[in-house]
N, CA, C and O atoms as CSV, one atom per row, in Angstrom:
chain,resi,resn,atom,element,x,y,z
A,1,MET,N,N,-28.410,10.484,-12.510
A,1,MET,CA,C,-28.827,9.267,-13.151
A,1,MET,C,C,-30.356,9.211,-13.136
A,1,MET,O,O,-30.980,9.287,-12.078
A,2,ASP,N,N,-30.945,9.079,-14.320
A,2,ASP,CA,C,-32.391,8.986,-14.423
A,2,ASP,C,C,-32.861,7.601,-14.020
A,2,ASP,O,O,-32.268,6.592,-14.402
A,3,THR,N,N,-33.934,7.567,-13.243
A,3,THR,CA,C,-34.515,6.292,-12.842
A,3,THR,C,C,-35.965,6.230,-13.295
A,3,THR,O,O,-36.583,7.249,-13.602
A,4,ARG,N,N,-36.489,5.021,-13.328
A,4,ARG,CA,C,-37.890,4.793,-13.666
A,4,ARG,C,C,-38.507,3.922,-12.584
A,4,ARG,O,O,-37.847,3.077,-11.980
A,5,VAL,N,N,-39.779,4.151,-12.363
A,5,VAL,CA,C,-40.519,3.293,-11.447
A,5,VAL,C,C,-41.123,2.173,-12.275
A,5,VAL,O,O,-41.723,2.411,-13.323
A,6,ALA,N,N,-40.956,0.950,-11.791
A,6,ALA,CA,C,-41.480,-0.212,-12.503
A,6,ALA,C,C,-41.947,-1.254,-11.498
A,6,ALA,O,O,-41.577,-1.235,-10.324
A,7,VAL,N,N,-42.768,-2.158,-11.999
A,7,VAL,CA,C,-43.215,-3.306,-11.224
A,7,VAL,C,C,-42.767,-4.554,-11.978
A,7,VAL,O,O,-43.047,-4.708,-13.167
A,8,ILE,N,N,-42.074,-5.435,-11.281
A,8,ILE,CA,C,-41.661,-6.700,-11.879
A,8,ILE,C,C,-42.561,-7.785,-11.297
A,8,ILE,O,O,-42.575,-8.021,-10.089
A,9,SER,N,N,-43.307,-8.435,-12.176
A,9,SER,CA,C,-44.185,-9.530,-11.773
A,9,SER,C,C,-43.465,-10.846,-12.020
A,9,SER,O,O,-42.918,-11.079,-13.098
A,10,ILE,N,N,-43.475,-11.699,-11.009
A,10,ILE,CA,C,-42.706,-12.941,-11.049
A,10,ILE,C,C,-43.624,-14.114,-10.720
A,10,ILE,O,O,-44.402,-14.057,-9.767
A,11,ILE,N,N,-43.527,-15.172,-11.515
A,11,ILE,CA,C,-44.222,-16.425,-11.229
A,11,ILE,C,C,-43.153,-17.489,-10.976
A,11,ILE,O,O,-42.300,-17.737,-11.828
A,12,VAL,N,N,-43.209,-18.110,-9.807
A,12,VAL,CA,C,-42.244,-19.151,-9.444
A,12,VAL,C,C,-42.974,-20.495,-9.473
A,12,VAL,O,O,-43.851,-20.755,-8.649
A,13,GLU,N,N,-42.602,-21.340,-10.429
A,13,GLU,CA,C,-43.190,-22.675,-10.547
A,13,GLU,C,C,-42.273,-23.764,-10.002
A,13,GLU,O,O,-42.702,-24.900,-9.797
A,14,ASN,N,N,-41.013,-23.414,-9.769
A,14,ASN,CA,C,-40.026,-24.357,-9.245
A,14,ASN,C,C,-39.592,-23.885,-7.860
A,14,ASN,O,O,-38.863,-22.899,-7.751
A,15,PRO,N,N,-40.026,-24.573,-6.793
A,15,PRO,CA,C,-39.665,-24.145,-5.438
A,15,PRO,C,C,-38.159,-24.102,-5.189
A,15,PRO,O,O,-37.698,-23.353,-4.327
A,16,ASP,N,N,-37.382,-24.902,-5.936
A,16,ASP,CA,C,-35.926,-24.898,-5.770
A,16,ASP,C,C,-35.295,-23.589,-6.247
A,16,ASP,O,O,-34.136,-23.313,-5.936
A,17,ALA,N,N,-36.041,-22.789,-6.994
A,17,ALA,CA,C,-35.522,-21.515,-7.492
A,17,ALA,C,C,-35.626,-20.398,-6.455
A,17,ALA,O,O,-35.124,-19.297,-6.683
A,18,THR,N,N,-36.266,-20.667,-5.331
A,18,THR,CA,C,-36.490,-19.628,-4.324
A,18,THR,C,C,-35.184,-19.051,-3.780
A,18,THR,O,O,-35.050,-17.834,-3.655
A,19,THR,N,N,-34.230,-19.908,-3.460
A,19,THR,CA,C,-32.965,-19.422,-2.892
A,19,THR,C,C,-32.192,-18.556,-3.878
A,19,THR,O,O,-31.779,-17.458,-3.504
A,20,PRO,N,N,-31.971,-18.995,-5.135
A,20,PRO,CA,C,-31.270,-18.110,-6.061
A,20,PRO,C,C,-32.065,-16.843,-6.392
A,20,PRO,O,O,-31.472,-15.793,-6.639
A,21,LEU,N,N,-33.393,-16.929,-6.400
A,21,LEU,CA,C,-34.212,-15.736,-6.639
A,21,LEU,C,C,-34.026,-14.726,-5.518
A,21,LEU,O,O,-33.829,-13.539,-5.777
A,22,ASN,N,N,-34.088,-15.185,-4.283
A,22,ASN,CA,C,-33.892,-14.272,-3.152
A,22,ASN,C,C,-32.491,-13.681,-3.137
A,22,ASN,O,O,-32.316,-12.520,-2.768
A,23,ALA,N,N,-31.501,-14.452,-3.529
A,23,ALA,CA,C,-30.124,-13.936,-3.597
A,23,ALA,C,C,-30.029,-12.833,-4.648
A,23,ALA,O,O,-29.378,-11.812,-4.425
A,24,LEU,N,N,-30.673,-13.039,-5.785
A,24,LEU,CA,C,-30.663,-12.038,-6.851
A,24,LEU,C,C,-31.384,-10.764,-6.407
A,24,LEU,O,O,-30.898,-9.659,-6.645
A,25,LEU,N,N,-32.532,-10.919,-5.768
A,25,LEU,CA,C,-33.273,-9.748,-5.285
A,25,LEU,C,C,-32.475,-8.995,-4.217
A,25,LEU,O,O,-32.513,-7.765,-4.165
A,26,HIS,N,N,-31.758,-9.724,-3.372
A,26,HIS,CA,C,-30.918,-9.079,-2.358
A,26,HIS,C,C,-29.803,-8.258,-3.019
A,26,HIS,O,O,-29.449,-7.178,-2.547
A,27,GLU,N,N,-29.267,-8.784,-4.100
A,27,GLU,CA,C,-28.210,-8.097,-4.837
A,27,GLU,C,C,-28.687,-6.728,-5.360
A,27,GLU,O,O,-27.897,-5.789,-5.460
A,28,TYR,N,N,-29.968,-6.626,-5.688
A,28,TYR,CA,C,-30.553,-5.396,-6.233
A,28,TYR,C,C,-31.398,-4.651,-5.199
A,28,TYR,O,O,-32.198,-3.791,-5.567
A,29,SER,N,N,-31.236,-4.962,-3.928
A,29,SER,CA,C,-32.117,-4.425,-2.889
A,29,SER,C,C,-32.100,-2.902,-2.772
A,29,SER,O,O,-33.077,-2.311,-2.312
A,30,LYS,N,N,-31.017,-2.265,-3.176
A,30,LYS,CA,C,-30.982,-0.794,-3.059
A,30,LYS,C,C,-31.975,-0.124,-4.006
A,30,LYS,O,O,-32.306,1.047,-3.825
A,31,TRP,N,N,-32.452,-0.853,-5.013
A,31,TRP,CA,C,-33.409,-0.306,-5.973
A,31,TRP,C,C,-34.856,-0.678,-5.640
A,31,TRP,O,O,-35.791,-0.131,-6.224
A,32,VAL,N,N,-35.034,-1.608,-4.703
A,32,VAL,CA,C,-36.371,-2.128,-4.398
A,32,VAL,C,C,-37.128,-1.169,-3.480
A,32,VAL,O,O,-36.627,-0.758,-2.433
A,33,ILE,N,N,-38.358,-0.820,-3.903
A,33,ILE,CA,C,-39.246,0.014,-3.088
A,33,ILE,C,C,-40.051,-0.876,-2.144
A,33,ILE,O,O,-40.206,-0.568,-0.963
A,34,GLY,N,N,-40.556,-1.978,-2.681
A,34,GLY,CA,C,-41.368,-2.893,-1.876
A,34,GLY,C,C,-41.547,-4.219,-2.586
A,34,GLY,O,O,-41.258,-4.366,-3.774
A,35,ARG,N,N,-42.036,-5.181,-1.813
A,35,ARG,CA,C,-42.177,-6.544,-2.336
A,35,ARG,C,C,-43.418,-7.181,-1.725
A,35,ARG,O,O,-43.697,-7.017,-0.537
A,36,MET,N,N,-44.165,-7.917,-2.567
A,36,MET,CA,C,-45.334,-8.645,-2.083
A,36,MET,C,C,-45.282,-10.055,-2.658
A,36,MET,O,O,-45.065,-10.233,-3.857
A,37,GLY,N,N,-45.476,-11.041,-1.819
A,37,GLY,CA,C,-45.477,-12.419,-2.268
A,37,GLY,C,C,-46.770,-13.108,-1.889
A,37,GLY,O,O,-47.283,-12.940,-0.783
A,38,ILE,N,N,-47.290,-13.889,-2.828
A,38,ILE,CA,C,-48.531,-14.617,-2.595
A,38,ILE,C,C,-48.293,-16.086,-2.938
A,38,ILE,O,O,-48.061,-16.418,-4.100
A,39,PRO,N,N,-48.348,-16.969,-1.938
A,39,PRO,CA,C,-48.251,-18.394,-2.251
A,39,PRO,C,C,-49.618,-18.886,-2.735
A,39,PRO,O,O,-50.624,-18.703,-2.050
A,40,TYR,N,N,-49.649,-19.498,-3.894
A,40,TYR,CA,C,-50.893,-20.034,-4.444
A,40,TYR,C,C,-50.811,-21.552,-4.321
A,40,TYR,O,O,-50.407,-22.250,-5.251
A,41,ARG,N,N,-51.198,-22.033,-3.168
A,41,ARG,CA,C,-50.997,-23.439,-2.816
A,41,ARG,C,C,-51.759,-24.403,-3.722
A,41,ARG,O,O,-51.263,-25.491,-4.014
A,42,GLU,N,N,-52.948,-24.023,-4.170
A,42,GLU,CA,C,-53.741,-24.906,-5.029
A,42,GLU,C,C,-53.016,-25.228,-6.337
A,42,GLU,O,O,-53.176,-26.320,-6.883
A,43,LYS,N,N,-52.223,-24.286,-6.838
A,43,LYS,CA,C,-51.484,-24.480,-8.088
A,43,LYS,C,C,-50.006,-24.790,-7.850
A,43,LYS,O,O,-49.262,-25.041,-8.798
A,44,ASN,N,N,-49.581,-24.772,-6.575
A,44,ASN,CA,C,-48.189,-25.028,-6.199
A,44,ASN,C,C,-47.226,-24.046,-6.878
A,44,ASN,O,O,-46.165,-24.437,-7.366
A,45,ILE,N,N,-47.611,-22.772,-6.901
A,45,ILE,CA,C,-46.753,-21.710,-7.433
A,45,ILE,C,C,-46.722,-20.548,-6.452
A,45,ILE,O,O,-47.527,-20.484,-5.523
A,46,SER,N,N,-45.798,-19.641,-6.665
A,46,SER,CA,C,-45.744,-18.392,-5.906
A,46,SER,C,C,-45.800,-17.230,-6.880
A,46,SER,O,O,-45.210,-17.275,-7.959
A,47,ILE,N,N,-46.515,-16.194,-6.484
A,47,ILE,CA,C,-46.641,-14.974,-7.276
A,47,ILE,C,C,-45.978,-13.860,-6.476
A,47,ILE,O,O,-46.337,-13.614,-5.325
A,48,ILE,N,N,-45.021,-13.197,-7.085
A,48,ILE,CA,C,-44.265,-12.151,-6.395
A,48,ILE,C,C,-44.319,-10.880,-7.231
A,48,ILE,O,O,-44.207,-10.920,-8.456
A,49,CYS,N,N,-44.492,-9.763,-6.556
A,49,CYS,CA,C,-44.503,-8.460,-7.213
A,49,CYS,C,C,-43.444,-7.585,-6.538
A,49,CYS,O,O,-43.468,-7.398,-5.321
A,50,ILE,N,N,-42.525,-7.055,-7.329
A,50,ILE,CA,C,-41.445,-6.217,-6.820
A,50,ILE,C,C,-41.594,-4.820,-7.424
A,50,ILE,O,O,-41.594,-4.675,-8.646
A,51,ALA,N,N,-41.721,-3.801,-6.590
A,51,ALA,CA,C,-41.734,-2.414,-7.063
A,51,ALA,C,C,-40.313,-1.877,-6.964
A,51,ALA,O,O,-39.670,-2.003,-5.922
A,52,VAL,N,N,-39.819,-1.276,-8.050
A,52,VAL,CA,C,-38.446,-0.759,-8.086
A,52,VAL,C,C,-38.424,0.670,-8.613
A,52,VAL,O,O,-39.318,1.094,-9.345
A,53,ASP,N,N,-37.402,1.391,-8.232
A,53,ASP,CA,C,-37.098,2.714,-8.775
A,53,ASP,C,C,-35.617,2.656,-9.136
A,53,ASP,O,O,-34.748,2.785,-8.274
A,54,ALA,N,N,-35.344,2.459,-10.428
A,54,ALA,CA,C,-33.973,2.175,-10.857
A,54,ALA,C,C,-33.768,2.649,-12.289
A,54,ALA,O,O,-34.737,2.911,-13.002
A,55,PRO,N,N,-32.514,2.760,-12.712
A,55,PRO,CA,C,-32.256,3.040,-14.121
A,55,PRO,C,C,-32.804,1.916,-15.002
A,55,PRO,O,O,-32.893,0.764,-14.579
A,56,GLN,N,N,-33.164,2.269,-16.218
A,56,GLN,CA,C,-33.741,1.319,-17.165
A,56,GLN,C,C,-32.881,0.063,-17.327
A,56,GLN,O,O,-33.410,-1.049,-17.340
A,57,ASP,N,N,-31.569,0.230,-17.450
A,57,ASP,CA,C,-30.707,-0.938,-17.664
A,57,ASP,C,C,-30.664,-1.853,-16.446
A,57,ASP,O,O,-30.529,-3.068,-16.590
A,58,VAL,N,N,-30.778,-1.285,-15.250
A,58,VAL,CA,C,-30.800,-2.100,-14.032
A,58,VAL,C,C,-32.083,-2.936,-13.995
A,58,VAL,O,O,-32.043,-4.123,-13.672
A,59,ILE,N,N,-33.210,-2.321,-14.323
A,59,ILE,CA,C,-34.486,-3.041,-14.338
A,59,ILE,C,C,-34.435,-4.169,-15.370
A,59,ILE,O,O,-34.868,-5.288,-15.096
A,60,ASN,N,N,-33.909,-3.870,-16.547
A,60,ASN,CA,C,-33.809,-4.889,-17.599
A,60,ASN,C,C,-32.901,-6.042,-17.176
A,60,ASN,O,O,-33.228,-7.207,-17.404
A,61,THR,N,N,-31.773,-5.723,-16.567
A,61,THR,CA,C,-30.832,-6.750,-16.130
A,61,THR,C,C,-31.438,-7.621,-15.041
A,61,THR,O,O,-31.304,-8.844,-15.075
A,62,LEU,N,N,-32.102,-6.999,-14.077
A,62,LEU,CA,C,-32.741,-7.752,-13.001
A,62,LEU,C,C,-33.843,-8.651,-13.550
A,62,LEU,O,O,-33.895,-9.836,-13.221
A,63,THR,N,N,-34.718,-8.103,-14.380
A,63,THR,CA,C,-35.820,-8.884,-14.950
A,63,THR,C,C,-35.282,-10.042,-15.784
A,63,THR,O,O,-35.793,-11.158,-15.695
A,64,GLY,N,N,-34.265,-9.790,-16.585
A,64,GLY,CA,C,-33.657,-10.849,-17.388
A,64,GLY,C,C,-33.016,-11.922,-16.540
A,64,GLY,O,O,-33.138,-13.111,-16.835
A,65,GLY,N,N,-32.331,-11.507,-15.483
A,65,GLY,CA,C,-31.695,-12.472,-14.576
A,65,GLY,C,C,-32.717,-13.353,-13.878
A,65,GLY,O,O,-32.497,-14.551,-13.702
A,66,ILE,N,N,-33.833,-12.759,-13.484
A,66,ILE,CA,C,-34.899,-13.536,-12.842
A,66,ILE,C,C,-35.463,-14.547,-13.844
A,66,ILE,O,O,-35.676,-15.711,-13.503
A,67,GLY,N,N,-35.700,-14.106,-15.065
A,67,GLY,CA,C,-36.268,-14.970,-16.094
A,67,GLY,C,C,-35.367,-16.124,-16.495
A,67,GLY,O,O,-35.846,-17.118,-17.039
A,68,LYS,N,N,-34.067,-16.010,-16.236
A,68,LYS,CA,C,-33.133,-17.091,-16.562
A,68,LYS,C,C,-33.142,-18.217,-15.531
A,68,LYS,O,O,-32.605,-19.295,-15.783
A,69,LEU,N,N,-33.747,-17.969,-14.373
A,69,LEU,CA,C,-33.810,-19.015,-13.346
A,69,LEU,C,C,-34.777,-20.104,-13.798
A,69,LEU,O,O,-35.822,-19.817,-14.381
A,70,ASP,N,N,-34.419,-21.346,-13.524
A,70,ASP,CA,C,-35.231,-22.484,-13.939
A,70,ASP,C,C,-36.585,-22.469,-13.231
A,70,ASP,O,O,-36.649,-22.443,-12.002
A,71,GLY,N,N,-37.655,-22.486,-14.006
A,71,GLY,CA,C,-38.998,-22.523,-13.434
A,71,GLY,C,C,-39.508,-21.193,-12.947
A,71,GLY,O,O,-40.447,-21.143,-12.152
A,72,VAL,N,N,-38.899,-20.098,-13.414
A,72,VAL,CA,C,-39.309,-18.758,-12.997
A,72,VAL,C,C,-39.521,-17.902,-14.247
A,72,VAL,O,O,-38.721,-17.953,-15.182
A,73,SER,N,N,-40.594,-17.121,-14.259
A,73,SER,CA,C,-40.813,-16.170,-15.348
A,73,SER,C,C,-41.034,-14.796,-14.754
A,73,SER,O,O,-41.526,-14.664,-13.634
A,74,ALA,N,N,-40.664,-13.765,-15.517
A,74,ALA,CA,C,-40.769,-12.393,-15.023
A,74,ALA,C,C,-41.073,-11.436,-16.171
A,74,ALA,O,O,-40.604,-11.623,-17.294
A,75,LYS,N,N,-41.855,-10.424,-15.876
A,75,LYS,CA,C,-42.168,-9.346,-16.815
A,75,LYS,C,C,-42.162,-8.037,-16.050
A,75,LYS,O,O,-42.535,-7.995,-14.878
A,76,ALA,N,N,-41.738,-6.969,-16.709
A,76,ALA,CA,C,-41.724,-5.648,-16.082
A,76,ALA,C,C,-42.744,-4.741,-16.748
A,76,ALA,O,O,-42.937,-4.786,-17.963
A,77,ALA,N,N,-43.392,-3.918,-15.939
A,77,ALA,CA,C,-44.294,-2.870,-16.418
A,77,ALA,C,C,-43.771,-1.561,-15.850
A,77,ALA,O,O,-43.430,-1.486,-14.669
A,78,TYR,N,N,-43.706,-0.525,-16.685
A,78,TYR,CA,C,-43.070,0.739,-16.331
A,78,TYR,C,C,-44.087,1.862,-16.199
A,78,TYR,O,O,-45.099,1.892,-16.901
A,79,SER,N,N,-43.797,2.795,-15.277
A,79,SER,CA,C,-44.606,4.011,-15.202
A,79,SER,C,C,-44.207,4.910,-16.380
A,79,SER,O,O,-43.122,4.767,-16.943
A,80,LYS,N,N,-45.077,5.811,-16.731
A,80,LYS,CA,C,-44.767,6.731,-17.838
A,80,LYS,C,C,-43.952,7.923,-17.358
A,80,LYS,O,O,-43.428,8.674,-18.181
A,81,LYS,N,N,-43.829,8.117,-16.049
A,81,LYS,CA,C,-43.092,9.252,-15.495
A,81,LYS,C,C,-41.654,8.902,-15.239
A,81,LYS,O,O,-40.887,9.744,-14.772
């Protein structure tokens, strides 16, 4: 199975979305390389970056699922390799 390395950037504007977001990320944890979270208190948002190594469809499904959460947006950037 071919995999791609990607970074999923997440902006959380709704603190109530944290629990379902973490549950979703746990569901895909076997594909996660690393995770970094930055609370931006002045703007009352959180910025999260997830590095993954997964098949293209898994990355798309995860990114789409994150984006469907209320008050959360996500975009993926892919390596060329």
